[in-house]
C-alpha positions in Angstrom: -205.2 61.5 -40.0 -207.5 62.1 -43.3 -205.8 64.3 -45.7 -207.2 67.6 -44.9 -205.3 66.7 -41.5 -202.6 67.0 -43.5 -203.0 70.6 -44.1 -202.3 71.1 -40.2 -198.7 71.4 -39.4 -197.8 69.3 -36.3 -199.3 70.8 -33.0 -197.3 70.7 -29.8 -198.7 68.7 -27.1 -201.2 71.2 -25.0 -201.2 70.1 -21.9 -202.8 72.0 -19.1 -201.9 76.0 -20.5 -203.6 77.1 -17.3 -207.0 78.7 -16.8 -208.2 80.9 -20.4 -210.2 83.6 -18.4 -207.7 85.8 -18.9 -205.2 85.4 -15.8 -202.2 83.7 -17.4 -201.5 85.9 -20.7 -197.8 85.7 -20.2 -198.0 81.8 -19.9 -200.1 81.5 -23.4 -197.9 84.1 -25.5 -194.8 82.4 -24.4 -196.4 79.1 -25.8 -196.5 80.9 -29.4 -193.4 82.8 -29.6 -191.5 80.1 -32.1 -194.6 78.2 -33.4 -195.3 78.5 -37.1 -198.9 78.7 -39.0 -200.4 75.5 -38.2 -203.0 76.0 -40.9 -201.3 75.2 -44.2 -203.2 77.3 -46.4 -202.0 76.6 -49.9 -200.9 79.7 -51.5 -199.2 81.1 -54.9 -195.8 83.3 -54.9 -197.4 84.4 -58.2 -200.0 87.6 -58.3 -203.0 87.0 -59.8 -202.3 88.9 -62.8 -200.0 85.9 -64.0 -203.2 84.0 -64.4 -201.5 80.8 -63.2 -203.4 80.5 -60.2 -204.7 77.0 -61.1 -207.6 76.1 -58.3 -207.0 72.4 -57.0 -209.5 69.6 -58.5 -211.2 69.5 -55.4 -215.0 69.3 -54.8 -215.2 72.3 -52.7 -212.8 75.0 -52.1 -212.9 77.0 -48.9 -211.1 80.5 -48.7 -210.6 81.2 -45.3 -207.0 82.1 -43.1 -206.1 80.5 -39.2 -206.9 83.8 -37.7 -210.4 83.9 -39.2 -213.2 83.5 -36.1 -216.0 83.1 -38.4 -214.2 80.9 -40.9 -212.9 78.7 -38.1 -216.6 77.4 -37.3 -216.8 75.9 -40.8 -213.3 74.6 -39.9 -214.3 72.8 -36.7 -217.4 71.3 -38.9 -214.7 70.1 -41.5 -212.1 68.6 -39.0 -214.5 67.1 -37.0 -216.2 65.5 -39.3 -213.1 64.4 -40.9 -213.7 65.6 -44.7 -211.4 64.9 -46.9 -208.8 67.5 -49.0 -210.5 65.8 -51.9 -213.7 67.0 -50.8 -212.7 70.3 -49.3 -209.2 72.3 -49.9 -208.6 75.0 -47.6 -206.9 78.0 -49.5 -205.8 81.5 -48.5 -207.9 83.8 -50.5 -203.9 85.0 -51.3 -204.2 82.3 -53.9 -206.2 84.4 -56.2 -204.3 87.5 -55.1 -206.4 88.6 -52.1 -209.4 89.7 -50.7 -209.8 93.0 -53.2 -208.4 91.0 -55.9 -210.9 91.0 -59.0 -210.4 87.0 -59.1 -211.5 86.4 -55.6 -214.3 89.2 -56.2 -215.7 86.7 -58.6 -216.5 84.4 -56.2 -217.0 86.5 -53.5 -218.3 90.0 -54.5 -217.7 92.2 -51.3 -214.3 90.5 -51.2 -215.1 88.6 -47.6 -214.1 85.3 -46.5 -214.8 82.7 -45.7 -216.1 81.5 -49.1 -216.8 78.5 -50.6 -216.6 77.5 -53.9 -219.7 75.0 -55.1 -219.0 72.1 -57.6 -219.9 72.7 -61.0 -222.8 70.6 -62.3 -222.3 67.2 -64.3 -224.0 68.8 -67.6 -222.2 71.9 -68.3 -225.3 73.4 -69.4 -227.0 73.4 -66.1 -226.5 76.1 -63.8 -224.9 75.7 -60.3 -226.8 75.7 -57.6 -229.6 78.1 -58.1 -227.4 79.9 -60.2 -224.3 80.1 -57.7 -220.9 79.2 -58.3 -219.7 79.8 -54.4 -221.3 80.6 -51.0 -220.4 83.4 -48.6 -221.3 84.1 -44.9 -220.0 81.5 -42.4 -223.3 80.4 -41.5 -224.6 79.7 -44.6 -221.5 77.8 -45.4 -221.5 76.1 -42.3 -225.3 75.0 -43.1 -224.4 73.8 -46.6 -221.4 71.4 -45.3 -223.8 69.7 -42.6 -226.3 69.1 -45.5 -223.9 68.2 -47.8 -221.8 65.5 -45.5 -224.2 64.7 -43.1 -224.1 61.2 -43.5 -220.4 61.6 -42.1 -219.3 62.6 -38.6 -221.4 64.1 -36.1 -224.7 66.2 -37.2 -224.0 69.1 -35.3 -227.5 69.1 -34.7 -228.7 71.5 -37.5 -232.3 71.3 -35.8 -231.5 72.4 -32.3 -233.2 75.2 -31.1 -231.0 76.3 -28.5 -227.9 75.9 -31.4 -229.5 77.9 -33.7 -230.4 80.6 -30.6 -227.0 80.9 -29.8 -225.4 80.7 -33.4 -227.7 83.7 -34.0 -227.1 85.5 -31.1 -223.3 85.6 -31.9 -223.4 86.4 -35.5 -226.0 89.3 -34.7 -224.4 90.5 -31.5 -221.1 89.6 -31.0 -218.9 89.4 -34.5 -220.8 92.7 -35.7 -219.1 94.8 -33.0 -216.0 92.7 -32.1 -213.8 94.9 -33.9 -213.9 96.9 -30.9 -211.3 94.5 -29.4 -208.5 95.1 -32.5 -210.1 97.6 -35.1 -207.7 101.0 -35.4 -209.5 103.9 -34.7 -209.9 104.9 -38.4 -212.4 101.8 -38.7 -214.7 103.0 -36.2 -217.8 103.4 -35.5 -219.2 99.9 -34.9 -222.6 99.3 -35.1 -224.9 101.1 -33.1 -221.7 102.3 -30.7 -220.1 105.2 -31.5 -216.6 104.5 -29.7 -214.6 101.4 -28.6 -215.5 101.7 -24.5 -219.4 101.2 -25.3 -219.1 98.7 -27.8 -216.6 96.5 -25.4 -219.5 97.2 -22.9 -222.1 95.8 -25.2 -219.6 93.4 -26.1 -219.6 92.0 -22.5 -222.8 92.1 -21.9 -223.9 89.9 -24.8 -221.4 87.2 -23.6 -223.5 87.5 -20.5 -227.1 86.9 -22.5 -225.7 83.7 -24.2 -224.6 82.6 -20.7 -228.3 82.9 -19.4 -229.1 80.5 -22.5 -227.2 77.7 -20.7 -228.2 75.2 -17.8 -226.1 74.7 -15.0 -224.8 70.9 -16.6 -222.7 72.8 -19.1 -220.9 73.7 -16.7 -220.8 70.5 -14.9 -221.7 67.7 -16.7 -222.1 68.4 -20.3 -219.2 68.1 -22.5 -220.8 70.7 -25.2 -223.4 73.8 -25.0 -226.1 71.7 -26.1 -225.7 68.2 -23.8 -223.3 65.6 -24.9 -223.3 66.1 -28.7 -221.5 68.9 -30.3 -223.5 71.3 -32.5 -223.2 74.3 -34.4 -223.5 76.6 -31.3 -220.1 75.0 -30.1 -218.4 75.2 -33.5 -219.8 79.2 -34.0 -218.9 80.5 -30.5 -215.8 78.7 -29.7 -213.8 80.8 -32.1 -214.7 84.0 -30.6 -214.5 82.8 -27.1 -210.5 82.8 -28.3 -210.8 86.2 -29.6 -212.6 87.1 -25.7 -210.2 85.5 -23.9 -207.0 86.9 -25.5 -208.3 90.5 -26.3 -210.5 92.0 -23.6 -208.0 91.7 -20.5 -206.3 94.2 -22.8 -208.5 96.7 -22.1 -209.1 96.0 -18.5 -208.9 99.4 -16.5 -206.6 97.1 -13.7 -204.5 94.8 -15.4 -203.2 93.3 -12.5 -206.6 91.9 -11.5 -208.2 91.7 -15.0 -212.1 90.8 -15.3 -212.9 87.7 -16.7 -213.6 88.1 -20.1 -216.1 85.1 -20.4 -218.9 84.3 -17.7 -218.5 81.3 -15.4 -220.3 78.6 -17.6 -219.0 79.7 -20.7 -215.1 79.6 -19.5 -215.3 76.4 -18.1 -217.0 75.1 -21.0 -214.4 77.0 -23.1 -211.2 75.9 -21.0 -212.6 72.0 -21.3 -212.9 72.1 -25.2 -209.8 73.8 -25.6 -207.9 71.2 -23.8 -209.7 68.1 -24.4 -211.3 68.2 -27.6 -208.7 67.8 -30.1 -210.6 69.8 -32.9 -211.1 72.7 -30.8 -207.4 72.6 -29.4 -206.4 72.7 -33.4 -208.7 75.6 -34.1 -207.2 77.4 -30.9 -203.9 77.1 -31.4 -204.7 78.1 -35.7 -206.0 81.2 -34.1 -203.8 81.8 -31.2 -200.6 81.3 -33.6 -201.6 84.6 -35.8 -203.0 87.1 -32.9 -199.6 86.0 -30.9 -196.9 85.5 -33.4 -198.5 88.4 -36.2 -200.5 90.7 -34.7 -199.1 91.0 -31.1 -195.6 90.4 -31.8 -194.5 91.4 -35.5 -197.5 94.1 -36.1 -198.1 95.5 -32.3 -201.6 96.1 -33.3 -202.7 96.9 -29.5 -199.8 99.5 -29.0 -201.6 102.3 -30.9 -205.1 101.1 -29.9 -206.6 103.6 -26.6 -207.7 101.6 -23.8 -205.2 98.8 -24.4 -201.6 100.2 -25.8 -202.4 103.9 -25.1 -203.6 105.0 -21.3 -204.9 107.9 -20.0 -201.9 108.2 -17.3 -202.2 112.2 -17.1 -202.8 113.4 -13.6 -206.5 113.6 -11.8 -207.7 117.4 -12.1 -210.0 119.5 -10.1 -212.9 118.7 -12.6 -212.4 114.9 -11.5 -213.1 116.3 -8.1 -216.2 117.7 -9.2 -217.5 114.8 -11.2 -216.9 112.7 -7.9 -218.9 115.2 -5.9 -215.5 116.3 -3.8 -216.1 120.0 -4.9 -219.6 121.2 -5.2 -220.7 122.8 -8.5 -223.7 124.3 -10.2 -224.8 121.8 -12.7 -227.1 122.9 -15.4 -227.1 120.4 -17.8 -225.9 116.7 -17.6 -226.3 113.5 -19.7 -224.2 110.0 -19.7 -221.1 111.7 -21.0 -221.4 115.2 -20.2 -221.6 117.6 -17.2 -222.1 121.1 -17.9 -221.9 123.6 -14.9 -221.0 127.2 -14.5 -217.7 128.5 -14.2 -216.9 129.9 -10.7 -214.9 133.0 -12.1 -217.4 133.9 -15.0 -215.8 136.0 -17.5 -219.2 137.1 -19.1 -222.9 137.3 -17.4 -223.1 133.1 -18.9 -220.8 131.6 -18.5 -220.9 127.8 -18.6 -218.0 125.1 -18.6 -219.2 121.3 -20.3 -216.6 118.7 -19.9 -216.2 114.9 -20.8 -217.2 112.7 -18.0 -214.3 110.0 -19.0 -211.4 112.1 -20.2 -210.1 109.3 -22.2 -206.7 110.8 -22.8 -208.4 114.2 -23.8 -206.1 116.2 -21.7 -206.4 118.9 -24.4 -208.0 119.0 -27.9 -204.5 118.3 -29.3 -204.7 115.0 -28.0 -207.9 114.1 -29.9 -208.2 111.3 -32.1 -210.7 109.6 -34.2 -211.6 107.7 -30.9 -213.1 110.8 -29.4 -215.0 111.8 -32.9 -218.5 111.0 -30.6 -217.8 112.8 -27.6 -216.4 116.0 -29.5 -219.6 116.3 -31.4 -221.8 115.9 -28.1 -219.9 118.5 -26.6 -220.4 120.7 -29.2 -224.4 119.9 -29.5 -224.9 120.5 -26.1 -223.0 124.0 -26.1 -225.4 125.0 -29.0 -228.2 123.8 -26.6 -227.5 125.7 -24.0 -226.4 129.0 -26.0 -230.2 128.7 -26.7 -231.4 129.0 -23.0 -232.4 132.2 -22.1 -233.4 131.1 -18.6 -229.2 131.2 -17.9 -228.6 134.3 -19.0 -228.0 133.8 -22.7 -229.6 136.2 -25.5 -229.0 136.1 -29.2 -226.1 133.6 -29.4 -223.0 133.0 -27.5 -219.2 132.6 -28.1 -218.1 128.9 -27.7 -214.2 128.7 -27.2 -212.0 125.7 -26.0 -208.7 126.6 -25.0 -205.9 124.3 -26.1 -202.4 124.2 -24.1 -200.2 126.6 -22.4 -200.1 129.2 -25.2 -203.9 129.0 -25.8 -204.9 129.8 -22.2 -205.9 126.1 -20.8 -205.7 125.8 -17.3 -207.3 122.1 -16.7 -205.7 119.7 -18.4 -209.4 117.7 -19.1 -210.7 119.4 -21.9 -213.7 121.4 -21.7 -215.7 123.9 -23.7 -216.7 127.4 -22.4 -220.1 128.8 -23.6 -220.3 132.6 -23.0 -222.8 134.6 -23.4 -225.5 137.5 -21.9 -223.6 140.0 -23.8 -222.1 141.2 -26.9 -219.0 140.0 -27.2 -215.6 141.8 -28.6 -214.6 141.1 -32.2 -210.8 140.7 -31.2 -209.3 137.3 -30.2 -205.7 136.7 -28.3 
């Protein structure tokens, strides 16, 4: 075992854990109930303010944590190449006081990880590499490691077009929105997607796009994504596949029959590496250990996330019958998210109701959270547009109302907006 291998605590024999397509999650959870962190990140119990966080005397230090799927690609390269601890030591950012500490920000100004320190030049009067003392961004670090240690172990095919395409697609279209799987509502929106559901849909779609780059032999004969030799695409994609296979099933509408988190070729590739390649098994266990023991069992991360731990279990309403066409309605406006129709018992010459097509827990306005900011904004924007529509009977303005709860006069437990107009409204409320 290399010196860097000594950083890894003993990993229990993997065996056949069953399909990782999302159908045997209880088995995978039980495997990690009593396991300790496999990646023995060297840390100090002292605060960085004590100025005694002396860094090891290694050529490079990779600041990373076991659950980091982006940093994991760099760890795969180190493990697969057998890079020694004297060449690259792995530390947690906690060694310098954490991601937001001033000491760590000297290396990673945005407080991001992974971060790799670069060796000082032999001549102190000369600068570091191009004036840099460290590197951030996992792809940049990975490619530096492949160049620095090109003569050791597998090459990871740094010039392979397919490998580079897959790695780029991953970095641009998976990791940019993967937070939809685990971040709280306060961290939304994600990229171009205003809500969690749309981000998850895009996340699934982008896995399928990557699947389209693969030939059939990936699933049948080839060991890795680009043939018989491991590539940067494998190192990049595999850790995120760990995330997807563990987290996506939590958001399935039918938990008893979950949709496979990965498309078929990628599922077979992932299962093969997880079971048969010791390096990928090691990284799988590093990530899973934190996700299961810390995120799931200790912090209950998903308990408060809508769509996972929080679901809409309220009874259906008459609006569901309108939405599925069982009850007719005079629809005046509609888009992907909202249906607007005439109230069958109008209280004004013009009286339109607007409802979100997906209730998503919005039985009343009081149930709204940061998850609902986008749909609430869309409802009000459409209400304003309708209030300007003279063909519907509106004149100079309208009264826009949301009744909430019994005391507020709400009759249907599905959030709806009333737009009333066509006459002068009375000035009293209540």
